[in-house]
N, CA, C and O of each residue as an XYZ file, in Angstrom:
208
protein
N      40.165     97.418     61.058
C      39.196     97.956     61.974
C      39.633     97.653     63.396
O      40.360     96.693     63.650
N      39.184     98.475     64.299
C      39.575     98.328     65.694
C      38.639     97.387     66.417
O      37.497     97.184     66.006
N      39.134     96.815     67.498
C      38.303     95.970     68.339
C      37.424     96.820     69.234
O      37.343     98.036     69.061
N      36.766     96.182     70.189
C      35.896     96.874     71.125
C      36.673     97.760     72.072
O      37.904     97.775     72.056
N      35.949     98.502     72.902
C      36.563     99.489     73.787
C      37.575     98.883     74.757
O      38.450     99.605     75.235
N      37.495     97.609     75.063
C      38.435     96.992     75.981
C      39.632     96.334     75.308
O      40.490     95.778     75.993
N      39.707     96.385     74.000
C      40.763     95.662     73.293
C      42.072     96.443     73.266
O      42.082     97.667     73.399
N      43.159     95.731     73.093
C      44.492     96.340     73.001
C      44.579     97.225     71.760
O      45.186     98.294     71.813
N      43.986     96.803     70.647
C      44.024     97.585     69.413
C      43.319     98.925     69.619
O      43.804     99.963     69.168
N      42.187     98.896     70.293
C      41.440    100.130     70.565
C      42.278    101.081     71.404
O      42.341    102.274     71.107
N      42.924    100.569     72.450
C      43.737    101.400     73.332
C      44.906    102.024     72.571
O      45.226    103.192     72.788
N      45.541    101.269     71.691
C      46.659    101.794     70.910
C      46.178    102.882     69.956
O      46.841    103.908     69.807
N      45.047    102.676     69.315
C      44.533    103.665     68.366
C      44.032    104.908     69.089
O      44.134    106.012     68.554
N      43.497    104.751     70.282
C      42.973    105.895     71.031
C      44.079    106.879     71.378
O      43.811    108.070     71.536
N      45.308    106.411     71.498
C      46.416    107.300     71.833
C      47.020    107.967     70.600
O      47.823    108.891     70.735
N      46.654    107.520     69.415
C      47.176    108.116     68.172
C      46.363    109.351     67.816
O      45.185    109.453     68.156
N      46.996    110.274     67.139
C      46.301    111.492     66.725
C      46.241    111.664     65.214
O      45.516    112.532     64.728
N      46.987    110.858     64.456
C      47.007    111.008     63.000
C      46.791    109.659     62.311
O      47.427    108.659     62.643
N      45.880    109.666     61.349
C      45.632    108.520     60.475
C      45.606    109.059     59.056
O      45.217    110.206     58.836
N      46.007    108.267     58.114
C      45.997    108.724     56.714
C      44.587    108.757     56.148
O      44.312    109.509     55.213
N      43.683    107.943     56.710
C      42.305    107.915     56.212
C      41.337    107.798     57.375
O      41.628    107.144     58.376
N      40.190    108.434     57.235
C      39.111    108.357     58.215
C      37.858    107.917     57.478
O      37.445    108.550     56.506
N      37.256    106.828     57.944
C      36.009    106.348     57.360
C      34.924    106.572     58.406
O      35.027    106.087     59.532
N      33.888    107.310     58.027
C      32.795    107.602     58.945
C      31.636    106.679     58.612
O      31.054    106.748     57.530
N      31.312    105.808     59.572
C      30.228    104.849     59.407
C      30.745    103.482     59.014
O      31.640    103.352     58.179
N      30.166    102.466     59.632
C      30.608    101.100     59.356
C      29.557    100.301     58.595
O      29.533     99.072     58.659
N      28.688    101.009     57.876
C      27.721    100.326     57.021
C      28.438     99.650     55.860
O      29.665     99.556     55.846
N      27.671     99.185     54.897
C      28.270     98.439     53.787
C      29.357     99.242     53.081
O      30.459     98.735     52.872
N      29.064    100.472     52.717
C      30.043    101.283     51.988
C      31.279    101.592     52.809
O      32.401    101.509     52.309
N      31.071    101.953     54.088
C      32.199    102.257     54.955
C      33.067    101.050     55.216
O      34.293    101.152     55.248
N      32.436     99.913     55.402
C      33.196     98.687     55.653
C      34.053     98.304     54.464
O      35.213     97.925     54.626
N      33.488     98.399     53.271
C      34.239     98.061     52.059
C      35.374     99.061     51.855
O      36.486     98.675     51.495
N      35.098    100.340     52.084
C      36.144    101.358     51.930
C      37.286    101.103     52.912
O      38.455    101.169     52.530
N      36.958    100.812     54.174
C      37.987    100.544     55.179
C      38.782     99.288     54.834
O      39.997     99.248     55.025
N      38.099     98.267     54.327
C      38.785     97.042     53.927
C      39.794     97.328     52.818
O      40.951     96.913     52.899
N      39.352     98.031     51.796
C      40.235     98.321     50.659
C      41.413     99.192     51.079
O      42.539     98.962     50.637
N      41.171    100.186     51.925
C      42.266    101.033     52.410
C      43.258    100.207     53.222
O      44.469    100.351     53.057
N      42.747     99.340     54.100
C      43.620     98.486     54.893
C      44.433     97.540     54.035
O      45.617     97.326     54.294
N      43.807     96.973     53.016
C      44.526     96.074     52.112
C      45.626     96.812     51.363
O      46.636     96.215     50.989
N      45.431     98.110     51.143
C      46.433     98.918     50.449
C      47.511     99.424     51.402
O      48.439    100.115     50.981
N      47.393     99.081     52.687
C      48.399     99.478     53.653
C      48.223    100.876     54.219
O      49.153    101.433     54.802
N      47.040    101.446     54.051
C      46.766    102.796     54.538
C      46.265    102.707     55.982
O      45.337    101.953     56.275
N      46.889    103.488     56.892
C      46.415    103.548     58.281
C      45.039    104.186     58.283
O      44.888    105.343     57.889
N      44.032    103.441     58.725
C      42.653    103.867     58.615
C      41.954    103.787     59.961
O      42.120    102.815     60.698
N      41.180    104.803     60.279
C      40.350    104.823     61.480
C      38.896    104.804     61.047
O      38.489    105.608     60.208
N      38.106    103.896     61.607
C      36.680    103.821     61.335
C      35.949    104.307     62.581
O      36.186    103.798     63.677
N      35.069    105.282     62.422
C      34.270    105.765     63.552
C      32.793    105.465     63.265
O      32.322    105.574     62.133
N      32.096    105.090     64.317
C      30.695    104.716     64.214
C      29.951    105.322     65.388
O      30.404    105.223     66.528
N      28.845    105.931     65.130
C      28.046    106.539     66.188
C      27.367    105.479     67.044
O      27.291    105.631     68.263
N      26.887    104.438     66.448
C      26.193    103.397     67.189
C      24.763    103.790     67.498
O      24.271    104.811     67.018
N      24.105    102.981     68.294
C      22.687    103.206     68.580
C      22.437    103.787     69.957
O      21.285    104.006     70.332
N      23.470    104.035     70.702
C      23.293    104.539     72.075
C      23.193    106.028     72.128
O      23.042    106.598     73.208
């Protein structure tokens, strides 16, 4: 998972255009899915709408 908007990881991912997996939502199911994909070595992007 990426860090906050000011993090180096966020900046690096923001410049990328292709990921092998996209997880929408960081709730329980999305978090577990992203964890498992990451453990399997799959480049994964997690997007979250947030409350704003």
